OpenMM code with the backbone's topology and positions (N, CA, C; nanometers):
from openmm import Vec3, app, unit

residues = "MET GLY PHE ASN ILE GLN PRO TYR GLY ILE GLN SER MET LEU LYS GLU GLY HIS LYS HIS LEU SER GLY LEU ASP GLU ALA VAL LEU LYS ASN ILE ASP ALA CYS LYS GLN LEU SER THR ILE THR ARG THR SER LEU GLY PRO ASN GLY MET ASP LYS MET VAL ILE ASN HIS LEU ASP ASN LEU PHE CYS HIS GLU".split()
positions = [
    Vec3(1.5485, -0.7483, 1.4317),
    Vec3(1.5970, -0.6299, 1.3759),
    Vec3(1.5289, -0.5984, 1.2486),
    Vec3(1.4418, -0.4996, 1.2375),
    Vec3(1.3718, -0.4679, 1.1225),
    Vec3(1.4306, -0.3699, 1.0293),
    Vec3(1.4123, -0.3740, 0.9114),
    Vec3(1.4713, -0.2740, 0.8212),
    Vec3(1.3598, -0.1822, 0.7750),
    Vec3(1.3926, -0.0602, 0.7818),
    Vec3(1.3060, 0.0569, 0.7424),
    Vec3(1.3327, 0.0831, 0.5847),
    Vec3(1.2447, 0.0291, 0.5009),
    Vec3(1.2605, 0.0362, 0.3590),
    Vec3(1.1846, 0.1630, 0.3114),
    Vec3(1.2513, 0.2596, 0.2415),
    Vec3(1.2041, 0.3790, 0.1965),
    Vec3(1.1258, 0.3496, 0.0649),
    Vec3(1.0104, 0.4124, 0.0433),
    Vec3(0.9317, 0.3984, -0.0780),
    Vec3(1.0073, 0.4659, -0.1912),
    Vec3(0.9900, 0.4182, -0.3097),
    Vec3(1.0585, 0.4764, -0.4244),
    Vec3(0.9548, 0.5195, -0.5263),
    Vec3(0.9957, 0.6012, -0.6373),
    Vec3(0.9055, 0.6276, -0.7430),
    Vec3(0.7947, 0.7238, -0.6974),
    Vec3(0.6746, 0.7197, -0.7573),
    Vec3(0.5714, 0.7996, -0.7163),
    Vec3(0.5267, 0.7915, -0.5727),
    Vec3(0.5478, 0.6698, -0.5204),
    Vec3(0.5085, 0.6551, -0.3755),
    Vec3(0.5788, 0.7377, -0.2826),
    Vec3(0.7070, 0.7803, -0.3134),
    Vec3(0.7863, 0.8620, -0.2247),
    Vec3(0.7484, 0.9955, -0.2220),
    Vec3(0.6782, 1.0445, -0.3214),
    Vec3(0.6167, 1.1790, -0.3365),
    Vec3(0.4814, 1.2006, -0.2751),
    Vec3(0.4012, 1.0850, -0.2671),
    Vec3(0.2679, 1.1029, -0.1991),
    Vec3(0.2697, 1.0939, -0.0556),
    Vec3(0.1707, 1.1593, 0.0111),
    Vec3(0.1598, 1.1565, 0.1459),
    Vec3(0.1269, 1.0294, 0.1976),
    Vec3(0.1361, 0.9949, 0.3312),
    Vec3(0.0995, 0.8772, 0.3823),
    Vec3(-0.0514, 0.8571, 0.3830),
    Vec3(-0.0909, 0.7390, 0.3367),
    Vec3(-0.2382, 0.7100, 0.3250),
    Vec3(-0.2955, 0.7279, 0.1879),
    Vec3(-0.2201, 0.7877, 0.0890),
    Vec3(-0.2598, 0.8109, -0.0404),
    Vec3(-0.2065, 0.6931, -0.1279),
    Vec3(-0.2714, 0.6785, -0.2446),
    Vec3(-0.2213, 0.5716, -0.3266),
    Vec3(-0.2304, 0.6087, -0.4722),
    Vec3(-0.1411, 0.5597, -0.5526),
    Vec3(-0.1392, 0.5920, -0.7009),
    Vec3(-0.2171, 0.4909, -0.7720),
    Vec3(-0.3057, 0.5444, -0.8554),
    Vec3(-0.3875, 0.4502, -0.9344),
    Vec3(-0.3255, 0.4261, -1.0753),
    Vec3(-0.3055, 0.2936, -1.0956),
    Vec3(-0.2415, 0.2679, -1.2278),
    Vec3(-0.3418, 0.2196, -1.3208),
    Vec3(-0.3323, 0.2637, -1.4386),
    Vec3(-0.4318, 0.2250, -1.5461),
    Vec3(-0.5401, 0.3256, -1.5569),
    Vec3(-0.5894, 0.3442, -1.6786),
    Vec3(-0.6889, 0.4396, -1.7173),
    Vec3(-0.8217, 0.3919, -1.6556),
    Vec3(-0.8519, 0.2757, -1.6657),
    Vec3(-0.9851, 0.2186, -1.6151),
    Vec3(-1.0036, 0.2391, -1.4656),
    Vec3(-0.8975, 0.2063, -1.3885),
    Vec3(-0.9122, 0.2310, -1.2416),
    Vec3(-0.9320, 0.3673, -1.2059),
    Vec3(-0.8588, 0.4619, -1.2710),
    Vec3(-0.8697, 0.5999, -1.2426),
    Vec3(-1.0084, 0.6575, -1.2790),
    Vec3(-1.0579, 0.6142, -1.3859),
    Vec3(-1.1935, 0.6497, -1.4440),
    Vec3(-1.3010, 0.6026, -1.3485),
    Vec3(-1.2966, 0.4785, -1.3051),
    Vec3(-1.3904, 0.4195, -1.2194),
    Vec3(-1.3900, 0.4930, -1.0784),
    Vec3(-1.2724, 0.5275, -1.0279),
    Vec3(-1.2708, 0.6036, -0.9035),
    Vec3(-1.3307, 0.7345, -0.9236),
    Vec3(-1.3054, 0.8090, -1.0370),
    Vec3(-1.3699, 0.9410, -1.0523),
    Vec3(-1.5226, 0.9273, -1.0747),
    Vec3(-1.5760, 0.8309, -1.1341),
    Vec3(-1.7214, 0.8062, -1.1486),
    Vec3(-1.7681, 0.7775, -1.0111),
    Vec3(-1.7132, 0.7015, -0.9339),
    Vec3(-1.7697, 0.6738, -0.7921),
    Vec3(-1.7623, 0.8063, -0.7217),
    Vec3(-1.6603, 0.8812, -0.7260),
    Vec3(-1.6533, 1.0126, -0.6600),
    Vec3(-1.7743, 1.1056, -0.7059),
    Vec3(-1.7955, 1.1124, -0.8241),
    Vec3(-1.9040, 1.1951, -0.8801),
    Vec3(-2.0470, 1.1479, -0.8232),
    Vec3(-2.0588, 1.0105, -0.8253),
    Vec3(-2.1949, 0.9585, -0.7680),
    Vec3(-2.2093, 0.9985, -0.6231),
    Vec3(-2.0989, 0.9795, -0.5483),
    Vec3(-2.1109, 1.0211, -0.4031),
    Vec3(-2.1337, 1.1831, -0.3853),
    Vec3(-2.0700, 1.2580, -0.4688),
    Vec3(-2.1031, 1.4043, -0.4537),
    Vec3(-2.2444, 1.4234, -0.4941),
    Vec3(-2.2966, 1.3617, -0.5933),
    Vec3(-2.4396, 1.3839, -0.6369),
    Vec3(-2.5252, 1.3534, -0.5283),
    Vec3(-2.5072, 1.2480, -0.4483),
    Vec3(-2.5969, 1.2036, -0.3443),
    Vec3(-2.5918, 1.3083, -0.2298),
    Vec3(-2.4855, 1.3800, -0.2122),
    Vec3(-2.4729, 1.4789, -0.1026),
    Vec3(-2.5516, 1.6029, -0.1411),
    Vec3(-2.5304, 1.6434, -0.2733),
    Vec3(-2.5831, 1.7682, -0.3119),
    Vec3(-2.7232, 1.7573, -0.3578),
    Vec3(-2.7726, 1.6330, -0.3717),
    Vec3(-2.9098, 1.6103, -0.4340),
    Vec3(-3.0258, 1.6881, -0.3508),
    Vec3(-3.0136, 1.6959, -0.2243),
    Vec3(-3.1245, 1.7574, -0.1463),
    Vec3(-3.1155, 1.9084, -0.1496),
    Vec3(-3.0048, 1.9731, -0.2046),
    Vec3(-3.0068, 2.1102, -0.2092),
    Vec3(-3.0722, 2.1735, -0.3302),
    Vec3(-3.1187, 2.0879, -0.4175),
    Vec3(-3.1899, 2.1250, -0.5418),
    Vec3(-3.3402, 2.1174, -0.5299),
    Vec3(-3.4126, 2.1910, -0.6132),
    Vec3(-3.5500, 2.1881, -0.6203),
    Vec3(-3.6163, 2.2966, -0.5349),
    Vec3(-3.7568, 2.2967, -0.5447),
    Vec3(-3.8230, 2.3990, -0.4682),
    Vec3(-3.8147, 2.3867, -0.3057),
    Vec3(-3.7908, 2.2720, -0.2615),
    Vec3(-3.7726, 2.2406, -0.1127),
    Vec3(-3.6284, 2.2152, -0.0858),
    Vec3(-3.5446, 2.2758, -0.1547),
    Vec3(-3.3983, 2.2453, -0.1307),
    Vec3(-3.3401, 2.2989, 0.0040),
    Vec3(-3.2572, 2.2156, 0.0580),
    Vec3(-3.2083, 2.2481, 0.1879),
    Vec3(-3.0652, 2.3047, 0.1715),
    Vec3(-3.0176, 2.3994, 0.2630),
    Vec3(-2.8866, 2.4530, 0.2478),
    Vec3(-2.7872, 2.3535, 0.2969),
    Vec3(-2.6623, 2.3634, 0.2420),
    Vec3(-2.5604, 2.2743, 0.2709),
    Vec3(-2.4387, 2.3642, 0.3257),
    Vec3(-2.3723, 2.3126, 0.4229),
    Vec3(-2.2595, 2.3719, 0.4896),
    Vec3(-2.1427, 2.2742, 0.4495),
    Vec3(-2.0336, 2.3252, 0.3893),
    Vec3(-1.9235, 2.2538, 0.3467),
    Vec3(-1.8026, 2.3107, 0.4023),
    Vec3(-1.7211, 2.2273, 0.4722),
    Vec3(-1.5858, 2.2633, 0.5302),
    Vec3(-1.4840, 2.2031, 0.4529),
    Vec3(-1.3845, 2.2758, 0.3862),
    Vec3(-1.2820, 2.2144, 0.3188),
    Vec3(-1.1598, 2.1711, 0.3892),
    Vec3(-1.0542, 2.1302, 0.3319),
    Vec3(-0.9371, 2.0800, 0.4040),
    Vec3(-0.8643, 2.1965, 0.4682),
    Vec3(-0.9022, 2.3156, 0.4357),
    Vec3(-0.8312, 2.4383, 0.4953),
    Vec3(-0.9076, 2.5002, 0.6020),
    Vec3(-1.0216, 2.4269, 0.6403),
    Vec3(-1.1175, 2.4796, 0.7403),
    Vec3(-1.1957, 2.6051, 0.7006),
    Vec3(-1.2087, 2.6228, 0.5721),
    Vec3(-1.2992, 2.7280, 0.5265),
    Vec3(-1.4387, 2.6716, 0.5065),
    Vec3(-1.5304, 2.7558, 0.5578),
    Vec3(-1.6726, 2.7303, 0.5538),
    Vec3(-1.7450, 2.7866, 0.4349),
    Vec3(-1.8238, 2.6937, 0.3644),
    Vec3(-1.8950, 2.7472, 0.2532),
    Vec3(-2.0442, 2.7000, 0.2654),
    Vec3(-2.1363, 2.8009, 0.2523),
    Vec3(-2.2784, 2.7705, 0.2590),
    Vec3(-2.3294, 2.7616, 0.1139),
    Vec3(-2.4040, 2.6585, 0.0836),
    Vec3(-2.4651, 2.6463, -0.0483),
    Vec3(-2.6112, 2.6532, -0.0352),
    Vec3(-2.6725, 2.7411, -0.1108),
    Vec3(-2.8202, 2.7669, -0.1032),
    Vec3(-2.8869, 2.7115, -0.2240),
] * unit.nanometer
topology = app.Topology()
chain = topology.addChain("A")
for resn in residues:
    res = topology.addResidue(resn, chain)
    for name in ("N", "CA", "C"):
        topology.addAtom(name, app.Element.getBySymbol(name[0]), res)
């Protein structure tokens, strides 16, 4: 017989699969990592030989970046 334990605090407000970052250092490091990943994606769209990018957001809206 298993018990279904409900989350409490901030975890009860987050969607499943999300996590709360505790501490300033951890949040800042995650933001820096996200910026680095975003820069590698958009790097090829810059310069004289830049390629177009198609981005689809979480609402299924399509954006073309030239």
